[in-house]
N, C-alpha and C positions, 0 to 999 in steps of 0.2 A: 093477655090480651093484646094484639098488636095495635099500636096507636101511630099516627102519622102526623108531622108538623110540616108545615109548608113555609118556605122563605122566598121572598122576591129578590132577586140579585139585580138590582138596578144597574150596577156598574157593567156587568156582563150581559144584561137584557136577558136574564134566565130566571128558571124556577127551579127550585131545589126542594126535594122531599126527603125528609129524615124520619126513618122508622126506628122505634125503639127496639125491635128484634127484627129478624130476618123475614121478610115477606114470603107469602106462599109462592109456588111456582107459577100459578095462574096469574097472580099480580105482576110477578116478574117478567113473564111473557107478555102481558099486557103492556107494561111499561116500555119494553123493548120493542114492541110493534109500533109504538106511537112515539119513537125517537127519543125515548129517555135512555140515558147512559149512566153506568155506575162509576163514582169517583172513590177510589181507595184512599186517597190522600184526605178528603173531606167526609167520607163516609156517609155519602147521600146519593141520591138518584137525581139527575139534573137533565134540563132540556132548554132550547130556546123558547122565549115567551111567544105563544100564539093561542088562537082561540081553541084549538084542539088540546093543547097542553094544558091550558087553564081548565077545561072540561074534565080532563082526566085527574088533575090535582084536586079539584073541588069534589069530585066523586069519591076519592080516597079520604078526603078530609070532612066529609058529610056537609059541605057547604058552610063550614064554619068560617068565622073571620079570619082572615089571613093575618098571621102574627110571625113574629121571628121565633123560629123553633129553636129550643134548647140544643144548641150546636154542641155535639160531643167534642170534648178538647182532644186534640190530636196529640198523641204521645210523641214527644221527641225521643229519638233514640240516643241512649246514653253515649256519651263519648268514649270511643274505644281508647284505652290506655295504649299508647305506642311505646316501643322500646327506645331507649336512648341510643344515640349513634354508636357509642362504645359497646353496648349490650348486643346491639343489632348486628355488629360486625363479628361477634364472637361465633366461631364455629364450632359446634358440639356434636356434629354429625346427625344424620338421620337414618332410622332403619327402615328398609323398604320391604314390602312383602314381595312374594314371588310374582303375583299378578302385577305389581307395580313394575317390577323389572321387565316384565314381558310385554308392556304396553308399547304401542307404536309411538313413533316420534311426536305425532300431533298431540296425543294424550299427556306425554311426557312434557312437551312444551306448555301445555295448559297449566299443568300442575305447577311447574316452575314459574310461570308468569304469574299465578295467584299467589304463590309463596312469597315471591320477591317484591311484588308490589305492596303487599301487605307489611313486609318487614321494613322496606324502605319507601314510605310514601313521598318523601321528599325528592326522590329520584324518578327519572322516567326510563323505562327499560322497553327493548324490543326483543321478544323471544318468539322466533318464527321458524318454520320448516320450509326453506326454499325449495327443497326437493327431497325425495325419499332418502332417509338414512342419514340426514344432515340438519342438526339444529343450530341456528344463528341466534347468538346471545349478546346483545349490545346494551351498553349504557349510553343513552342518547343525551341526557341532559341531568344536571343536578346543581345544588348550591356551592359545590366544592371545585376549587381550581384544578384543571388538569395536572396530573403529576403530584398532587397533594398527597399526604399521608391519609387523609380522610377518603379520598377517591380511591386510592390503591387498596385500602382496607375493604371498601365495598366490593371491589373488583375481585378480591381474594375471596371473598364469601361467595360471589356468584360462581367463581371457577370450581369451588369445593362442592357447591350446590349442584352444578352441571355433571361434575365427575362422579358424584354419589349415584346418579342415575346410569352411568355407563356400566355396560355389563359386558364381559369378554367371553364369547362363545369358543374361541380357539386362540390359545396363547401363540405369540411369535415364536419362530425357530431362530436363534442367533447364529446357527450355523448354516442356514440356507437363506433364500431371498423370501422365504414364506412370512407374510406379515400377519399380525394379529387381527382377528375378526371380532368387531364390536357392534353392539345394537345400533349405534349412531357414531357419527364424527362431529366435530364442533368444539369450539371453545369460547369462553367469556372474554370480552374485549371492549375497549372504549370505541364509541362509534367514530368514524373518521370525520363525521360533521358534529362532533360534541359540542354542546353549548352549556355554558354556566349561567345558571339562574339566580336571581336576586338572593341574598343572605338575609333572612328575616332576624329578628332580635333572638326568637327561639333557637334558630339555626345556629348563631353566633354562640349561645349559651351552651348548646350541644357540642360544638367545636371545642370550646373552653373546657367543659367536661371530658371530653375525649383526650385532650392533651394532658390534662390531670391524671385520667386513668392510665394513659399510656406511660407516663412517667413513672407511675406506681409499679405498672406491669414490668417495665424494663428494669426497675429497680430490683423488683421480687425476682425476675430472671437472673439478673447479675449475682444476687444473692444465693439463688438456687444452684446457678453453675459454679459459683465459688465453693459452695458445700459439696457439690459433686466432685470438683476437682480435688478438695482437701481429702474426701473419702477415697478417691482413686490414689492420691499420693500415698495414703496410709496403706491401701491394699497393695500397691506396687512395693513399698518397703517391706510389708509382710511377705509378699512373694519372693522378693530379693533375698530376705532372711531365709525363707525356706529353700530357695535355690542354692544359696550359699552352703546351707547345711547339706542339701542333697549332693552338691559337688565335692564337699568334704567327706560325706560318707562314700561317694562313688570313688573318689580317690583312694580311699583306704581299701575298698573292694578290688580295684584295679592293682593296688601294690599287693594285696593278698593273692591275686590271680597269678601274677608274675612270680610271686615268691612260691607258688604251690604247683608250678608246672615244670615239665621236662620236655623240651622241644627237640625232635628228633628228624633231621633231614635224611631222606632215603636216597641212596644210590640207585642206579638203574637195576641192579641185580636184586635189591630189595624192595622195590615198588611191587604193589599188588592190587587187586581189584576188590572193591566192595559191590556186589552185583544185587539189583534188585532194591536198590535204597529208594525210599518213598519221599519224593519231594512234592511239596504242596503246591497246588496251581496258584495260590496267593502268597507271594513272596515278599522279601524285605520286611519281615516281622522282627520285633525286638526281643520276644520272649520265644523259649522253645514250647512253652505251653500253647501259644498261638499256632504254631505249625502242628502240634498234635491234634488241636481241635479241627483244623482243616482235613487233615488226613483221616481222622474218625468219620467225617462227613462223606468220605469217599472222593474228595477233590484232591487227586494227586496223580502223578505219573511215576512209573518205575524206571530208574536210571542206573547205569553201570558207572561206577567211580574209580578212576585209577589214582591210588593213593600216593601222592609224593612227599608227604610230611605228615608226622604223628605228633600230637600234643598230648602229654600224659599228666592228669591231675592226680595229687596225692591227698587232696583235701576235698571233701564233700562240699563245705561250705563255699570254697573258691569256684568249684564247679557250677554250684547253683547260682552263684552271682555272675559268672560268665554267661550261663543260659538265659540270664534276665537282662543282659546288655549286649545282645548280638550285633546291634547297630553301631556299637562304638568301635573305634579304630584301635587294633592291636598290631604292633609290627610283626608278630609271628604269622600273621595271615597275609601281609603284603606280598604282592606279585605271585599269589597261588590261585589255583582255579583255571577255568576255561574250558573250552571244547576242543575235541580232536576226534579224528576218525583214522581207522587203519584201511580204509577203502583204497585198493590200489590204482583207482581211477582218478584219485584227488592228490595232487602234489602241492597244492595252495588252494586258497579260497577262491582264486580266479576260475578254477575248474568247477567248483560248485556253483558259482555264480552263472556260468555259462551252461549249466544243465537245465533240461526242461523240468516241469513239475513232476512228471512221472519219474524221471531218473533221481531227482532229488529225493523222492519218497524211498528210494532203495538204498540210500545212504544210512549207515548206522552211526550215530553219533554217541561219543562217551565223554565223560566229565573228567577233568583233573580236580582233586580235592585233598583237604586234610582231615585226617581222622582224629576224632577226640575220644581219649580214653580215660576211665576211672578205675584204679586198682587192675589194670591190664584188661579190663572189658570195655568193647566197643560202645560209646554212648550215641553218637550221631557222626555225620560227615558234613563237611563245609565246602561250597564252591564259591569262592570269593570273587571269581571272575576278574582277577587282577587287582581288586581293591583291597583295603586293609580292614575290612568289616565282613562279618558272616552275611554276605549278600543273599545266597541260597543255602538252605539246610536241609539235609535229607536224614530221614528217620531210618534206624537200622535195626528194629526189633525183628524184622522178618527177611533181613538181608542175609547174604552168605559172603564168606571171604575166600577168594580163589587167588592162586597165584598168576594165572593167565586166564584169558578167555579166548575161545576160538571165532574168528571172523570168516563168515562165509563170503568169499570174494566173487564179484560178477565176472571178472577177468580171471581166467586160469594162468598159471605160471608161465606156460609155453606162449599163450597169447600176449602177455605182458613183455616178455622177452622180444618178441618180434616187434611189437610197438614201440619198445625203448630203442631198437635198432633203427627203425624208421625216423624216431624222433632226433637221433644223433645226425642222420643223413639231413634232415631239415635243419638242424643246426649249421651244418657245413654249407648247405645252400643259401642260408641267410648270411653267413659270414662273407661267402664269396661274392654275393650281390653287394654287399656293403663296400667290399674292398674294390670290386670293379667300377662302381658308380663314384667311389671316394666321398661317401656321405656318413661317415662314422658318427658325426655329431648332429646330422639333421634327418637321419632316416624315419624317425618316429614322428616328424612334424613337417617341416618345410619340403622335404623331398619323399614324402610318405607315398604319394602317387607313383613316383618312378620306382620306388622300392617294391611297391606292391605288383606292378606289372612285370617287373623283372622276376620277382620270386614266382609268380604264376606261370611265366614263360619256363622257367627252370623246372618247376613241377611237371609241365607237359613234356620237357625234354627228357626227363629222368622217368617219365609215366608214373609218377607218384600222385595218388589221389588223396588230397589233404582231407583229414577227417578229424573229428573231435577226439577220437580215441587216441591218435599220434599226438595231438596237441597236449592231451592230458599228461603224458610222460616227459614233456620238456621241463628241464629244471630251472631254466633262466626264466624268471617271471615276466621281464619286459619282452622277451621274444614270444613267451606264451600269449601275452596280450595282444601283440601284433598278429600272431597267427589266427587267434579267434576273431580278430578284426577283419582280416582277409577272408576267413569263412563265412563271415555274415554280411560284410560291407559290400553293397553293390552300387554301380553307377547309377546317376540319377536317370529318370525316364527320358528327359531332353537328351543327355549324352548317348544313352543307347540307341535311341532312335537315329541320332546323327551318325553313329558308327554302323548301323545295320545296313545301310545302302539298299533300301527297299525301292523298288521301280514302280512307277505308275502302271496299274494294270495287273499287278501281281497278286495272287490270291494267298490270303492269310487266314489263320485260324487263332481267334483270341479267347483267352480264358481269364475271368475276373470274378471276383465276389460281387453280388448285387446288394441293393440296400436292404434286401430282405434275408441276406446272410447265405444264400446258395450260389453254387458256381453257375456263371453264364458262360455258354459256348456260342461264339459269334463267328460265323464264317463269312469273309468279306473279300471284296475286291478293292485293293489299295487305291487311292487317288493322291492324297497329299497329307503331309504332316506340317504342323506349325507350333513353334514355341510361344506360348503366351500365358499371361497370369489368368488363373480362374479361381474366383472367390478369393479365399485367404491364402491359396496356393501359388506361390511365385513360380515353381519350376514345374508347370503343367504343359500338357501338349493338346493341341486341337487336331483330331483324326477326322479326316474326310474320307468317305469310302462309300462303296455300293454294297448294301447287304445282299446275301444270297436271295435268289428268287425276287429281286427288286430292280427297278429301273434307275430310280432317282438317286441323286446323292444324298447321303445322310452324314452328320458329324456327331461326335462325341468328345468331351474332355476327359483325359485321364491324368491323374496326378499321384497315384500310389501304386499298389501291387497290380502288376500285370504280366501275364505270359503270352508270348506271341510265337506262333510256329508258322514256317512256310508251307503254302499248300493248304488244301481243305481237308482236315482230319476230322475223325469222329472218336468220340470217347466212349467206350462201352459203359452201360448203365452200372455194371457191377463194379467199376472202379470207385466209385463214390457211395454206392447204395448196397444193402443187403436185401436179396431177393429171394422170396421163400414161396414154395408152392404148398398150399394147406387146403383140404377140402374143396378142391376144384377152384380155390381163389388164388390169385397172385398178389402177395403182400410185399411192397417195398418200403423200405425204411433207410434213412439216412445214416451212414456210419459215424457222421460227425455233427456236432452241435452248430447252430447257427453262426456264421462268421469265424468258424475254425480255420486258421491257416494251414492246419495240416491237410486239407484239401488240396492245396498247391503241391504238397509233398507227393501225393498219390499220383497226380496228373504227371509230374516230373519223372517219377519212378516208372510210370507205366510206358511213356514214350522213350525213356532212356532204354529200356529193355529192348526197344525196337530199334536203338540207335538213332534216334530222333531228338536233337536238341533244339532248345528254343533260340530263336534270334534276338528275342527281347525278354529279360528275366529280371524283374525288379523285386522279386520275393527273396532269393539267396543265390549265391554263386554256386554253380556246379562245376566240379573238377573231374 
């Protein structure tokens, strides 16, 4: 049965009602309606003294004499045992659930705030979210001096706690400017207005305990590191002993190899080809078995190797030793290997470097190599590429041995003879120009421009059209380089406009590649041209003109490839496009990919057939 006791609180001029059990809803509603309120601290209903509140209280206590009620003792919360400063600063990590990792910044800040204030009640922290994606974590005050070991330990714990909540969605790429993407940014730090609070006796004791524990920890760390170092020294000594034994064993194996081989240098008549040798895509392996594994996976290419040296083993053990130390230097492999081609278009690598991608694909390369034999049976071939170890190894189980191989030439014999004749004439022209200008020591550098113009004039005089095919047949490499340079080098756009002598009002046709990669044909009436810098281009020109069917002047900056012809010309659509009629439909497709410079070649060739030459050509010279 519910009973009620009433107490008059004279100090606060109040009435307090104490129930031995929870009153009914009807009683509670009546109390609330008459201005009674519940105190969870004193476990009573209370109100100000008034005639009305006395009537309510008397009705609930059956008009009994007002007495001091047996007040329930308020239980005091047991004091929470806090960690010592040393224990509190020890970071042992925390495990976060996936839902915790996916929280927004405000929820993360709330968790960190609760955790850190409970762990370090002697410190004052500020953990806020100033804006989306950023957490600001500051230590505002503590009993510890700024820069002290104690405060730094607290700061380190805060940093570890904050970083534990950081989650990377996309890692940074060290090869680009792409930065990592995290759920938030921010770091723990000492607030710029940090203040040091008073150090109580308890705090001083904690600091003394911290110093003691730190000294013990550092001593233990020093002992641990010393122990690890001694273990490392022992391990290194063991490894050194093993390495020494391996070196001694390897030395014996190398001696066995040298004592078990017969090296035979082949003269030109004795050289032969091993065709279809299987060279693994993954090279520079130390053992023959590693090459076999790659080849068995189908990761290899077939190569033809011209054998210039043979190494014959008479001892199977020595062959096995050699097959397991392919990356070790042996003098019988020195200065062997390399690539070569019998393509009559190539007299030096300069010719190959000046070929376009399509031409390079037509060149067949072969290898020079060393053949390894055991009991006169071919085991494998080695292309050392000029080194002293087996840099590349080709398996020969499926290969064949041939005295010579047939090379299909792009140039016929007659064509090559004619080109060689023109190359000799080109050599004579170059020699005469150098003699006439007296620039034997400077024609490749200081007097290059004079040399180039003189050679071009001589070529016109002798009606020789300089081509890549002629240059390929030159034997003198420095002359070959110079001729390729003449063939490819053009004057700057500023120089060409200065030499073109274009008059105001003259009609011109411009061809250039747009930003979208296609050729633009622009028919204009010339007004003026001015040399000036444009963006990062120092040698640009500003061309002012009136476009076709326009009245007002326009201008455009040009700084790279441009073709300019006199007069208003038209370029047939078929020059750069394929046109097909199909099922009553007209289908037009570009012959070239976007920004392909071969489009300029098509334009130059088309107008050249009509004997029309450009007055400005910054793409390539035409002879």
